[in-house]
C-alpha positions as CSV (number, residue, x, y, z in Angstrom):
1,M,13.2,-3.9,17.1
2,T,14.2,-0.3,16.5
3,V,11.2,1.9,15.6
4,A,11.2,4.7,13.1
5,V,7.6,5.9,13.2
6,V,5.0,5.6,15.9
7,A,1.4,6.9,16.0
8,E,-0.8,6.6,19.1
9,G,-4.5,7.5,19.0
10,L,-4.2,10.1,16.3
11,V,-7.4,12.2,15.8
12,R,-7.9,14.8,13.1
13,A,-11.4,16.2,12.4
14,Y,-12.5,18.5,9.6
15,G,-15.8,19.8,10.8
16,P,-18.1,16.9,11.6
17,V,-15.9,14.4,9.7
18,R,-13.2,12.6,11.6
19,A,-10.5,11.8,9.0
20,L,-8.5,10.1,11.8
21,D,-10.3,8.6,14.7
22,G,-7.7,7.1,17.0
23,L,-5.1,5.8,14.5
24,D,-2.3,3.6,15.9
25,L,0.7,2.3,13.9
26,V,4.3,1.3,14.4
27,V,6.9,1.2,11.6
28,P,10.3,-0.5,12.3
29,R,13.4,1.0,10.9
30,G,14.6,-0.2,7.6
31,S,11.2,-1.6,6.6
32,V,8.4,-0.8,4.2
33,C,5.0,-0.2,5.8
34,A,2.0,0.1,3.5
35,V,-1.2,1.9,4.6
36,L,-4.3,0.6,2.8
37,G,-7.8,1.8,2.9
38,P,-10.8,2.8,0.9
39,N,-11.2,6.4,-0.4
40,G,-11.8,8.7,2.6
41,A,-10.3,6.2,5.1
42,G,-7.7,8.8,6.3
43,K,-4.6,7.6,4.5
44,T,-3.5,11.0,3.2
45,T,-4.4,12.8,6.5
46,A,-2.2,10.3,8.3
47,I,0.8,11.1,6.0
48,R,0.2,14.9,6.5
49,V,0.2,14.5,10.3
50,L,3.3,12.4,10.3
51,A,5.1,14.9,7.9
52,T,4.1,17.8,10.1
53,L,1.9,19.4,7.5
54,T,-1.3,18.9,9.6
55,V,-1.5,19.2,13.4
56,P,-3.6,16.4,15.1
57,D,-6.5,17.3,17.3
58,A,-5.5,14.5,19.8
59,G,-3.0,11.7,20.2
60,R,0.7,11.8,19.4
61,A,3.2,10.7,16.9
62,T,6.9,10.5,16.6
63,V,9.4,10.1,13.8
64,L,12.8,8.8,14.9
65,G,11.8,9.8,18.4
66,H,10.9,13.4,17.5
67,D,7.4,14.5,18.3
68,V,5.7,15.7,15.1
69,V,4.2,18.7,16.9
70,R,6.8,19.8,19.5
71,D,9.8,18.8,17.4
72,A,8.4,19.6,13.9
73,A,11.6,21.1,12.6
74,L,13.6,18.1,13.6
75,V,11.1,15.8,12.0
76,R,11.2,17.8,8.7
77,G,15.0,17.4,8.7
78,S,14.7,13.7,9.0
79,I,12.1,12.9,6.3
80,G,11.5,12.9,2.6
81,L,8.0,13.3,1.1
82,A,6.5,12.5,-2.3
83,G,2.8,13.3,-2.7
84,Q,0.2,12.1,-5.2
85,H,1.3,14.5,-7.9
86,A,4.8,15.2,-9.2
87,A,6.2,18.3,-7.5
88,V,9.2,18.9,-9.8
89,D,9.4,21.9,-12.2
90,D,8.4,21.0,-15.7
91,D,10.3,24.0,-17.2
92,L,13.7,22.8,-15.9
93,T,15.7,19.7,-16.9
94,G,15.8,16.7,-14.6
95,R,19.4,17.5,-13.7
96,E,18.5,21.2,-12.9
97,N,15.7,20.1,-10.6
98,L,18.0,17.9,-8.6
99,E,20.9,20.4,-8.5
100,I,18.6,23.1,-7.2
101,L,17.2,20.9,-4.5
102,G,20.7,19.8,-3.6
103,R,21.8,23.5,-3.2
104,M,18.6,24.1,-1.1
105,H,19.9,21.3,1.2
106,H,23.2,23.2,1.5
107,L,25.2,20.7,-0.5
108,G,27.1,23.3,-2.4
109,R,27.3,23.8,-6.2
110,R,29.8,21.1,-6.9
111,E,28.4,18.4,-4.6
112,A,24.8,19.2,-5.8
113,R,25.9,18.6,-9.4
114,R,27.7,15.4,-8.4
115,R,24.7,14.1,-6.4
116,A,22.3,14.9,-9.3
117,G,24.4,12.9,-11.7
118,E,24.7,10.0,-9.3
119,L,20.9,9.8,-8.8
120,L,20.1,10.1,-12.5
121,D,22.5,7.3,-13.3
122,R,21.4,5.1,-10.4
123,F,17.7,5.3,-11.3
124,D,18.2,5.0,-15.1
125,L,17.3,8.6,-16.0
126,A,20.7,9.8,-17.2
127,D,19.7,9.8,-20.9
128,A,16.8,12.1,-20.2
129,G,18.6,14.2,-17.5
130,D,19.3,17.2,-19.7
131,R,15.8,17.4,-21.3
132,L,13.0,19.6,-20.0
133,V,10.9,17.5,-17.5
134,K,7.7,18.5,-19.4
135,T,8.9,16.2,-22.3
136,W,9.2,13.2,-20.0
137,S,6.7,10.4,-19.6
138,G,4.5,10.3,-16.5
139,G,6.4,7.3,-15.1
140,M,9.8,9.1,-15.6
141,R,8.4,12.2,-13.8
142,R,7.2,10.2,-10.9
143,R,10.6,8.5,-10.6
144,L,12.2,12.0,-10.7
145,D,9.8,13.1,-8.0
146,L,10.8,10.2,-5.8
147,I,14.6,10.7,-6.2
148,A,14.0,14.5,-5.7
149,S,12.8,13.6,-2.2
150,V,16.1,11.8,-1.4
151,V,18.7,14.2,-2.8
152,V,19.9,14.2,0.7
153,A,19.0,10.6,1.6
154,P,16.4,10.8,4.4
155,P,16.2,8.2,7.1
156,V,12.4,8.1,6.6
157,L,10.5,8.6,3.4
158,F,6.7,9.1,3.2
159,L,5.0,8.2,-0.1
160,D,1.4,9.1,-0.7
161,E,0.0,6.9,-3.5
162,P,3.2,7.1,-5.5
163,T,2.0,5.1,-8.5
164,T,-1.6,6.4,-8.9
165,G,-2.4,6.7,-12.6
166,L,0.7,5.1,-13.9
167,D,0.8,2.2,-16.4
168,P,2.0,-1.2,-15.2
169,R,5.6,-0.7,-16.5
170,S,6.0,2.6,-14.8
171,R,4.5,1.2,-11.6
172,T,7.1,-1.6,-11.7
173,E,9.9,1.0,-12.1
174,I,8.7,2.9,-9.1
175,W,8.6,-0.4,-7.1
176,T,12.2,-1.0,-8.1
177,T,13.2,2.5,-7.0
178,V,11.5,2.0,-3.6
179,R,13.3,-1.3,-3.1
180,E,16.7,0.3,-3.9
181,L,16.0,3.1,-1.4
182,V,15.1,0.6,1.3
183,G,18.2,-1.4,0.5
184,A,20.3,1.7,1.1
185,G,18.8,2.1,4.6
186,T,15.7,4.3,4.2
187,T,12.5,3.5,6.1
188,V,9.4,3.8,3.8
189,L,5.8,4.5,4.8
190,L,3.5,4.5,1.8
191,T,-0.2,4.8,1.2
192,T,-1.7,3.0,-1.8
193,Q,-5.0,1.8,-3.3
194,Y,-3.2,-1.0,-5.2
195,L,-3.2,-4.1,-3.1
196,E,-0.7,-5.8,-5.4
197,E,1.7,-2.9,-4.7
198,A,1.4,-3.5,-0.9
199,D,1.8,-7.3,-1.4
200,R,4.9,-6.9,-3.5
201,L,6.6,-4.1,-1.4
202,A,5.5,-4.1,2.2
203,D,7.0,-5.9,5.2
204,D,4.0,-4.8,7.1
205,I,0.5,-3.6,6.2
206,V,-1.9,-1.4,8.2
207,I,-5.5,-1.5,6.9
208,I,-7.4,1.6,8.0
209,D,-11.1,2.4,7.7
210,G,-13.0,5.2,9.2
211,G,-9.7,6.8,10.4
212,K,-8.5,3.9,12.5
213,A,-6.5,0.7,12.0
214,V,-8.7,-2.4,11.5
215,A,-5.9,-4.9,10.9
216,T,-2.1,-4.9,11.1
217,G,0.5,-7.5,10.0
218,S,2.7,-8.8,7.2
219,P,1.0,-9.8,4.0
220,D,1.3,-13.5,4.9
221,V,-0.1,-12.9,8.4
222,L,-3.1,-11.0,7.1
223,K,-3.8,-13.7,4.4
224,N,-3.5,-16.5,7.0
225,S,-5.9,-14.6,9.3
226,I,-8.9,-15.5,7.1
227,G,-7.9,-19.0,6.3
228,V,-7.8,-20.8,2.9
229,R,-10.4,-20.9,0.2
230,V,-11.9,-23.6,-2.0
231,D,-12.4,-22.7,-5.7
232,V,-14.5,-24.9,-8.0
233,L,-15.3,-24.7,-11.7
234,V,-18.6,-26.4,-12.7
235,E,-19.8,-27.6,-16.1
236,T,-23.1,-25.6,-16.4
237,S,-24.8,-22.6,-14.9
238,G,-27.7,-24.9,-13.8
239,E,-25.3,-26.5,-11.3
240,L,-24.2,-23.4,-9.6
241,A,-26.9,-23.3,-6.9
242,A,-26.4,-27.0,-5.9
243,A,-22.6,-26.6,-5.9
244,A,-22.8,-23.5,-3.7
245,A,-25.1,-25.2,-1.2
246,A,-22.8,-28.3,-1.1
247,L,-19.7,-26.2,-0.7
248,A,-21.3,-24.1,2.1
249,A,-22.1,-27.3,4.0
250,Y,-18.6,-28.8,3.4
251,T,-16.5,-25.7,4.2
252,G,-18.7,-23.9,6.7
253,G,-18.2,-20.6,4.8
254,D,-20.4,-18.4,2.7
255,P,-19.6,-19.1,-1.0
256,E,-19.2,-16.4,-3.7
257,V,-20.7,-17.3,-7.1
258,D,-19.2,-16.1,-10.4
259,A,-22.1,-17.0,-12.7
260,A,-20.4,-15.7,-15.8
261,G,-17.3,-17.8,-15.1
262,L,-19.1,-20.8,-13.7
263,R,-16.9,-20.5,-10.6
264,I,-17.6,-20.7,-6.9
265,S,-15.2,-19.7,-4.2
266,A,-15.8,-20.5,-0.5
267,P,-13.8,-19.6,2.6
268,V,-12.9,-22.6,4.9
269,V,-14.3,-22.0,8.4
270,G,-13.1,-24.2,11.3
271,T,-12.8,-27.5,9.4
272,A,-10.2,-29.6,7.5
273,V,-10.8,-29.8,3.7
274,S,-9.1,-31.5,0.8
275,V,-9.5,-31.5,-2.9
276,P,-10.8,-35.2,-3.0
277,G,-13.3,-34.2,-0.3
278,V,-14.5,-31.3,-2.4
279,V,-14.9,-33.5,-5.4
280,R,-16.8,-36.3,-3.4
281,T,-19.1,-33.7,-1.8
282,L,-20.0,-32.1,-5.1
283,D,-20.4,-35.5,-6.8
284,A,-22.8,-36.6,-4.1
285,A,-24.8,-33.4,-4.9
286,G,-24.9,-34.3,-8.6
287,V,-22.5,-31.6,-9.7
288,A,-20.0,-32.2,-12.5
289,V,-16.7,-30.6,-11.4
290,L,-14.3,-29.4,-14.1
291,D,-11.7,-28.1,-11.8
292,A,-11.2,-27.8,-8.0
293,G,-8.5,-26.3,-5.8
294,I,-7.5,-25.1,-2.4
295,R,-5.6,-21.8,-2.1
296,R,-4.6,-19.0,0.2
297,P,-6.7,-15.9,-0.1
298,T,-5.4,-12.9,-2.0
299,L,-4.8,-9.6,-0.3
300,D,-7.8,-8.2,-2.2
301,E,-10.0,-10.8,-0.5
302,V,-8.5,-9.9,2.9
303,F,-9.2,-6.3,2.3
304,L,-12.8,-6.9,1.3
305,H,-13.3,-9.3,4.2
306,L,-12.1,-6.6,6.7
307,V,-13.6,-3.5,5.2
308,R,-16.8,-4.5,3.3
309,P,-18.8,-5.6,6.4
310,R,-18.1,-2.2,8.1
311,H,-19.5,-0.4,5.1
312,E,-22.5,-2.7,4.7
313,E,-23.3,-2.2,8.4
314,A,-23.1,1.5,8.0
315,A,-25.3,1.5,4.9
316,A,-27.9,-0.6,6.8
């Protein structure tokens, strides 16, 4: 495996608050790595350190083998960065934004113009390319911001919550853009609060909390790590308590009750279960089952399983 980004024991404090508290991560070349975490977990600080915008207090990190502190100039020449807010100039056209960035990257006037046209065509922005950016929709501006960071295609691209605040259609367009960039050879490290985004895009996920990684793996590996779940729909609210108790005994897990939806979901802990077994168990408890199923957990459930206990412990 060829590695693009490595972080080892990164620490960054702001006064008494440790935004990063020993963060480790590894991103293989040509992959998408998503960094997930609650607000204040350290996601943006991690991106800032890796992009040489913030110096860590301890630990080390490299991008394509270049140390982010000692070799900061080499790192900057190897990366693209798109933050949480569009950084393009609203008073220029999309084409002008890209041409100016191309010339800043020493492409020359003719090559910058050619590259701008190529990117606008490739990412379906050509029709709007000669309009002022302030007349564009939010999704179009975020896409322009993304392609502005790859006017000179970087080997590594950092994206800090690239779809925050976008509608579902615009979010899907950004996902398509990211996939195209990766298909062309770019390594992507993105932070996000949208678990569906990580599930759809990422080859690997790093869940961080309190400034350190609490879990790492592919979406499938993380889902498998907490086992399958049993979901049951009962007939009346009066049966919920009996159904929850029966499921807890059968699955060995702590059920979650959705009283409004008359649903119960229980993780399976160290035992073999089956749908007929669920139905028999609830029937013996006098519960009328309308529907029952066994499924893998969602990434949302994995996230809550890993992060919520830490916050409940801290609150206690």
